[in-house]
C-alpha positions as CSV (number, residue, x, y, z in Angstrom):
1,M,3.9,3.1,-15.7
2,K,2.8,3.0,-19.3
3,P,5.6,3.6,-21.9
4,R,5.9,7.2,-23.0
5,R,4.8,8.0,-26.4
6,R,6.7,10.5,-28.5
7,F,5.1,13.6,-29.9
8,V,6.2,16.5,-32.1
9,A,7.4,19.4,-30.0
10,T,5.0,22.3,-30.0
11,T,7.0,24.6,-27.7
12,D,10.6,24.9,-26.9
13,S,10.5,26.2,-23.3
14,D,13.0,28.8,-24.3
15,H,12.6,31.6,-21.7
16,D,14.4,33.4,-18.9
17,L,11.9,32.7,-16.2
18,P,12.6,30.4,-13.2
19,I,12.4,26.7,-13.8
20,F,11.6,24.4,-10.9
21,P,13.6,21.2,-10.7
22,N,11.8,17.9,-11.3
23,L,12.0,16.4,-7.8
24,Y,9.9,13.4,-8.9
25,R,11.7,12.4,-12.1
26,N,12.3,8.8,-10.9
27,A,9.0,8.4,-9.0
28,I,6.7,5.7,-10.2
29,P,3.1,6.3,-9.1
30,L,1.5,2.9,-8.4
31,R,-2.0,4.2,-8.5
32,P,-3.9,7.4,-9.4
33,D,-3.9,10.6,-7.2
34,L,-0.3,10.2,-6.0
35,I,1.4,12.7,-8.4
36,W,-0.3,15.3,-10.5
37,V,1.7,17.1,-13.3
38,A,0.9,20.6,-14.4
39,D,1.9,22.2,-17.7
40,I,0.8,24.8,-20.2
41,T,0.6,24.6,-24.0
42,F,-1.5,26.0,-26.8
43,V,-4.3,24.3,-28.8
44,R,-6.1,25.1,-32.0
45,L,-9.8,25.9,-31.7
46,A,-12.4,26.7,-34.4
47,S,-12.0,30.3,-33.5
48,G,-8.2,30.3,-33.5
49,F,-5.5,29.4,-30.9
50,A,-5.8,29.4,-27.1
51,Y,-3.5,28.6,-24.2
52,L,-4.4,25.5,-22.3
53,A,-3.3,25.0,-18.6
54,A,-3.7,21.3,-17.8
55,I,-3.1,19.2,-14.7
56,L,-2.7,15.5,-15.4
57,D,-2.6,12.4,-13.1
58,A,0.9,10.8,-13.6
59,C,-0.5,7.3,-13.3
60,S,-3.7,7.3,-15.3
61,R,-2.7,10.3,-17.5
62,K,-6.2,11.6,-17.2
63,V,-6.8,15.3,-17.0
64,V,-7.9,16.3,-13.5
65,G,-7.9,20.0,-14.0
66,Y,-7.7,22.5,-16.9
67,A,-8.4,26.0,-18.1
68,L,-8.4,27.9,-21.4
69,S,-7.3,31.5,-21.9
70,Q,-6.3,33.9,-24.7
71,M,-3.2,34.9,-22.6
72,P,-0.6,32.8,-20.8
73,N,-0.9,34.7,-17.5
74,E,-1.3,33.7,-13.9
75,C,-5.1,33.7,-14.1
76,I,-5.1,30.6,-16.2
77,Q,-3.0,28.9,-13.6
78,H,-5.5,29.8,-10.9
79,S,-8.4,28.7,-13.0
80,A,-6.9,25.3,-13.7
81,T,-6.0,24.8,-10.0
82,H,-9.5,25.8,-8.9
83,H,-11.0,23.4,-11.4
84,L,-8.8,20.6,-9.9
85,I,-9.8,21.5,-6.3
86,N,-13.5,21.7,-7.1
87,T,-13.5,18.3,-8.9
88,K,-11.4,16.7,-6.1
89,T,-12.8,18.5,-3.1
90,N,-14.7,15.5,-1.6
91,W,-11.8,13.1,-2.2
92,L,-9.3,15.6,-0.7
93,S,-11.4,16.5,2.3
94,K,-12.0,12.9,3.2
95,R,-8.4,11.9,2.8
96,L,-7.0,14.9,4.6
97,E,-9.6,15.5,7.3
98,I,-10.1,12.1,8.8
99,T,-6.9,10.2,8.1
100,N,-4.7,13.3,8.1
101,L,-2.7,11.8,5.2
102,S,-0.9,14.1,2.8
103,G,-2.5,15.0,-0.5
104,P,-0.9,14.2,-3.9
105,V,2.3,15.9,-5.1
106,I,1.8,18.4,-7.9
107,G,4.8,18.6,-10.3
108,V,5.0,21.8,-12.3
109,H,6.7,23.2,-15.4
110,S,8.5,26.6,-15.5
111,K,7.2,29.9,-14.2
112,L,3.7,29.1,-15.4
113,G,3.5,26.4,-12.8
114,S,4.8,28.4,-9.9
115,D,1.4,28.9,-8.4
116,L,0.8,25.2,-8.4
117,H,4.2,24.6,-6.9
118,A,3.3,26.9,-4.0
119,I,0.1,25.0,-3.5
120,Q,2.1,21.7,-3.2
121,Q,4.4,23.3,-0.7
122,R,1.4,24.5,1.4
123,G,-0.1,21.1,1.5
124,F,-3.5,22.1,0.1
125,K,-4.2,24.6,2.9
126,M,-6.3,26.6,0.5
127,N,-9.2,24.3,1.0
128,T,-10.4,26.3,4.0
129,T,-14.1,26.7,3.4
130,A,-16.3,23.9,4.7
131,T,-19.1,22.8,2.4
132,Q,-22.5,22.1,3.7
133,E,-21.7,18.4,3.4
134,D,-18.6,19.0,5.5
135,L,-20.5,20.9,8.2
136,E,-23.2,18.2,8.4
137,A,-20.5,15.5,8.8
138,G,-18.9,17.6,11.6
139,R,-22.3,18.0,13.3
140,G,-23.0,14.3,12.9
141,Y,-19.6,13.4,14.5
142,E,-20.4,15.7,17.4
143,A,-23.9,14.3,17.9
144,L,-22.9,10.7,17.9
145,F,-19.3,10.0,18.7
146,V,-18.6,12.9,21.2
147,P,-21.1,11.9,23.9
148,A,-20.7,8.2,23.2
149,L,-17.0,7.9,23.1
150,F,-14.9,11.0,23.6
151,S,-16.5,13.2,26.3
152,P,-15.5,10.9,29.2
153,W,-11.8,11.4,28.4
154,T,-11.6,15.2,28.5
155,E,-11.1,15.5,32.3
156,H,-8.1,13.1,32.2
157,L,-6.3,15.4,29.8
158,V,-7.2,18.6,31.6
159,E,-5.9,17.2,34.8
160,G,-2.8,15.7,33.2
161,A,-1.8,19.0,31.6
162,G,-2.6,21.0,34.7
163,V,-5.0,23.4,33.1
164,A,-5.9,26.1,35.5
165,E,-7.7,29.5,35.6
166,G,-6.1,31.8,33.1
167,S,-4.1,29.1,31.3
168,H,-3.2,29.5,27.6
169,T,-4.0,26.1,26.2
170,L,-3.7,24.6,22.7
171,D,-5.8,21.6,21.6
172,V,-4.1,19.8,18.7
173,A,-6.3,17.7,16.4
174,C,-9.3,19.2,18.1
175,G,-12.1,17.5,16.1
176,S,-15.4,19.2,16.8
177,G,-14.0,20.8,19.9
178,V,-15.2,18.7,22.9
179,L,-11.8,18.9,24.7
180,A,-11.2,22.6,24.0
181,R,-14.7,23.4,25.3
182,H,-13.9,21.5,28.5
183,V,-10.6,23.5,28.8
184,L,-12.6,26.8,28.4
185,S,-14.8,25.8,31.3
186,K,-11.7,25.4,33.5
187,T,-9.8,28.6,32.5
188,G,-12.7,30.8,33.5
189,G,-12.5,32.7,30.3
190,L,-9.4,34.5,31.6
191,G,-6.9,32.6,29.5
192,R,-6.8,31.7,25.8
193,V,-7.9,28.5,24.2
194,V,-7.0,27.5,20.7
195,G,-8.2,24.5,18.8
196,V,-6.3,23.3,15.7
197,G,-7.5,20.6,13.3
198,P,-7.2,19.7,9.6
199,A,-10.9,19.2,8.9
200,P,-12.9,22.2,7.6
201,G,-16.2,20.6,8.6
202,M,-15.0,19.8,12.1
203,I,-13.7,23.3,12.6
204,A,-16.9,24.8,11.3
205,A,-19.0,22.7,13.7
206,A,-16.7,23.6,16.5
207,R,-17.0,27.3,15.8
208,E,-20.7,26.9,15.6
209,L,-20.8,25.4,19.1
210,E,-18.3,27.7,20.8
211,P,-17.3,31.0,19.2
212,N,-15.2,32.1,22.2
213,I,-12.4,29.6,21.3
214,D,-9.9,30.4,18.5
215,W,-10.4,27.7,15.9
216,V,-7.6,27.3,13.4
217,L,-7.6,25.1,10.3
218,G,-4.2,23.3,10.1
219,G,-2.2,20.2,10.6
220,A,-0.2,19.2,13.7
221,E,3.0,19.1,11.8
222,E,3.1,22.8,10.9
223,L,1.4,24.9,13.6
224,E,1.0,28.5,12.5
225,L,1.4,29.8,16.0
226,D,4.1,31.7,17.9
227,D,7.0,30.1,19.8
228,S,6.5,29.7,23.6
229,S,3.0,30.9,23.6
230,F,1.0,28.2,25.5
231,D,1.1,26.9,29.1
232,N,-0.5,23.6,28.1
233,V,-0.6,21.6,24.9
234,I,-3.2,18.8,24.8
235,S,-4.3,16.3,22.1
236,Q,-7.1,13.7,22.4
237,F,-7.0,10.6,20.1
238,G,-5.3,12.4,17.2
239,M,-1.7,11.2,17.3
240,M,-2.5,7.9,15.5
241,F,-3.4,9.9,12.4
242,F,-0.5,12.4,12.3
243,K,1.4,12.0,9.0
244,D,4.7,12.8,10.8
245,R,4.6,12.2,14.5
246,H,8.1,13.5,15.2
247,A,7.3,16.8,13.4
248,A,4.1,17.2,15.3
249,A,5.8,16.6,18.6
250,S,8.5,19.1,17.7
251,E,5.8,21.7,16.9
252,M,4.1,21.1,20.2
253,F,7.4,21.6,22.0
254,R,8.1,24.8,20.0
255,V,4.8,26.5,20.8
256,M,4.9,25.6,24.5
257,K,6.3,28.0,27.1
258,P,9.3,26.7,29.1
259,G,7.9,24.8,32.1
260,G,4.7,24.1,30.2
261,R,2.9,20.8,30.4
262,L,1.7,18.3,27.8
263,A,-1.1,15.7,27.9
264,V,-1.9,13.4,25.0
265,A,-4.4,10.5,24.8
266,V,-4.0,7.5,22.5
267,W,-6.1,4.4,22.4
268,N,-4.7,1.3,24.1
269,S,-4.3,-1.8,21.8
270,I,-7.3,-3.5,20.3
271,E,-7.0,-6.4,22.8
272,H,-7.9,-3.9,25.6
273,N,-10.8,-2.4,23.6
274,P,-12.8,-5.6,23.0
275,A,-16.0,-4.1,21.6
276,Y,-14.1,-2.7,18.6
277,G,-12.2,-6.0,18.5
278,D,-15.5,-7.7,17.9
279,I,-16.5,-5.3,15.2
280,I,-13.1,-5.9,13.5
281,A,-13.7,-9.6,13.7
282,V,-17.0,-9.2,11.8
283,L,-15.4,-7.0,9.2
284,D,-12.5,-9.5,8.7
285,E,-15.0,-12.3,8.1
286,Q,-17.8,-10.5,6.3
287,V,-16.0,-7.8,4.3
288,S,-12.2,-8.1,4.0
289,I,-9.0,-8.0,6.0
290,A,-8.5,-4.5,4.6
291,A,-11.8,-3.4,6.1
292,G,-10.7,-4.8,9.5
293,D,-7.3,-3.1,9.1
294,A,-9.1,0.3,8.6
295,L,-10.7,0.0,12.0
296,R,-7.4,-1.3,13.6
297,L,-5.7,2.0,12.7
298,P,-7.0,4.0,15.6
299,Y,-5.5,1.4,18.0
300,S,-2.1,1.3,16.3
301,L,-0.3,3.2,19.2
302,G,-1.2,0.7,21.9
303,D,2.5,0.4,22.9
304,P,3.1,3.5,25.1
305,E,6.8,3.3,24.6
306,V,6.4,4.2,21.0
307,V,4.6,7.4,22.0
308,T,7.0,8.4,24.8
309,E,10.0,7.9,22.4
310,V,8.5,10.4,20.0
311,F,8.1,13.1,22.7
312,D,11.4,12.3,24.3
313,H,13.1,12.9,21.0
314,A,11.3,16.3,20.7
315,G,12.9,17.4,24.0
316,F,10.1,16.8,26.5
317,K,11.1,15.7,30.1
318,D,9.4,13.9,33.0
319,L,7.4,11.7,30.6
320,S,4.8,9.6,32.3
321,V,2.0,7.2,31.1
322,E,-1.2,6.3,32.9
323,T,-3.6,3.7,31.4
324,K,-7.2,4.6,32.1
325,T,-10.6,3.0,31.5
326,E,-13.8,4.8,30.6
327,Q,-17.3,3.6,29.6
328,A,-18.6,4.2,26.1
329,T,-22.4,4.4,25.6
330,F,-23.9,4.3,22.1
331,P,-27.6,4.5,21.3
332,S,-27.3,0.9,20.0
333,S,-24.6,-1.4,18.7
334,R,-26.2,-1.2,15.2
335,T,-25.8,2.6,15.2
336,M,-22.1,2.3,16.2
337,V,-21.4,-0.3,13.5
338,E,-23.4,1.5,10.7
339,A,-21.4,4.7,11.4
340,E,-18.2,2.8,10.7
341,L,-19.6,1.1,7.6
342,R,-20.9,4.3,6.0
343,G,-18.5,6.9,7.4
344,W,-15.1,5.3,8.1
345,L,-14.6,2.5,5.5
346,P,-15.3,4.8,2.5
347,L,-12.3,6.9,3.5
348,F,-10.2,3.8,2.7
349,D,-12.0,3.3,-0.7
350,I,-14.1,0.4,0.8
351,H,-17.6,0.9,-0.4
352,L,-20.3,-1.6,0.5
353,S,-23.7,-2.1,-1.2
354,E,-26.8,-1.7,0.8
355,E,-27.3,-5.4,0.8
356,K,-23.8,-6.0,2.2
357,I,-24.3,-3.3,4.9
358,A,-27.6,-5.0,6.0
359,D,-25.8,-8.4,6.1
360,V,-22.9,-7.0,8.2
361,L,-25.3,-5.4,10.6
362,V,-27.2,-8.6,11.1
363,K,-23.9,-10.4,11.9
364,S,-22.7,-7.7,14.2
365,D,-26.0,-7.7,16.1
366,G,-25.2,-11.2,17.3
367,K,-21.5,-10.5,18.0
368,L,-22.2,-7.3,20.0
369,S,-25.4,-8.4,21.8
370,K,-23.4,-8.9,25.0
371,Y,-22.9,-5.2,25.3
372,A,-26.7,-4.4,25.0
373,T,-28.6,-3.0,28.0
374,Q,-32.3,-3.5,28.7
375,T,-32.9,-0.1,27.0
376,G,-31.1,-1.2,23.9
377,E,-28.0,0.9,24.4
378,A,-24.5,-0.5,23.7
379,V,-22.3,0.0,26.8
380,F,-18.8,-1.2,27.0
381,P,-15.4,-0.3,28.5
382,T,-12.7,1.5,26.5
383,S,-9.0,1.8,27.4
384,A,-6.5,4.5,26.6
385,H,-3.0,5.8,27.6
386,I,-2.7,9.3,29.0
387,V,0.9,10.5,28.2
388,T,2.1,13.6,30.1
389,A,5.3,15.5,30.0
390,R,7.0,18.9,30.7
391,K,9.0,21.3,28.6
392,P,12.3,22.1,30.5
393,T,12.6,25.7,31.8
């Protein structure tokens, strides 16, 4: 970090209000947007003095949110926080929705930072309204990836969890809702189906498609649901992105009824998903290893023992793994690759010029031509593990 400069004190912090401890005193942020620091002071304006609530990035020391007021009340805190969220909303939604990574830590000063401290504790759950851009992204995901890649896997999970008529079922990391909708068709409308996901745009798209499912915005690590309330808990290709897999597994265990059943799908290793292996090879060569690594992430739980250990630690019994193969069908290989270049890589701060995108697409056309059908579609096998388990009675 840059050496601290010394300034003349303008306030003495002499008050009887609660003071939160500095939990990040020794933390060294290596890049921006890891730790934000909130404080309040007063400044001199042409018209007199005013109170300034400011939120600064601990690495760059740039102001990322602020508000001015004639009084040092809680309204100024809210205004500064809202300014921060509004300026960072695209960055936060991309980081939290797709990768499920945690947001930055906000450090606060005295009682006038209590509201910001509460926001840090809630993990930015206040960002519950999907923008039009978020909704369009959710619709696009549903239109392209769901029929091409995800729909064929839903029946494996429904069977693995033993979903039946009248079942109460929870879908964790529900995306745009393809698995939850399939569950609803099996329960006959007599049970309860709940879908939980961290992405406002995905939840909005899911609700648009099926209003008879309870859609909940939230992370897998802290389910705001009652204990022992579900017969089945299922999750399709979300576990790779959980920020704390053990916490998520414990939450699944908590909300499941005794005797309830679990079914979770994770992608097999990249060696068993050769089409995406070919895309990664193109990215490694034409863009960077970091770009290839971004696409390797979904296939990071190819060893099923890693997955079963997590659920065993949470208390599940009768753990079993079945490796299945399904067929993916995209409109074309170019459509598939371009979606990764424009939609996935930017989430990892990898932004390509139009010229570079065109170059990568040309290279990928040759690499992926073996998957092309006479109609131009890209058809290839995909492999995944279906992990099932039971909560003891």
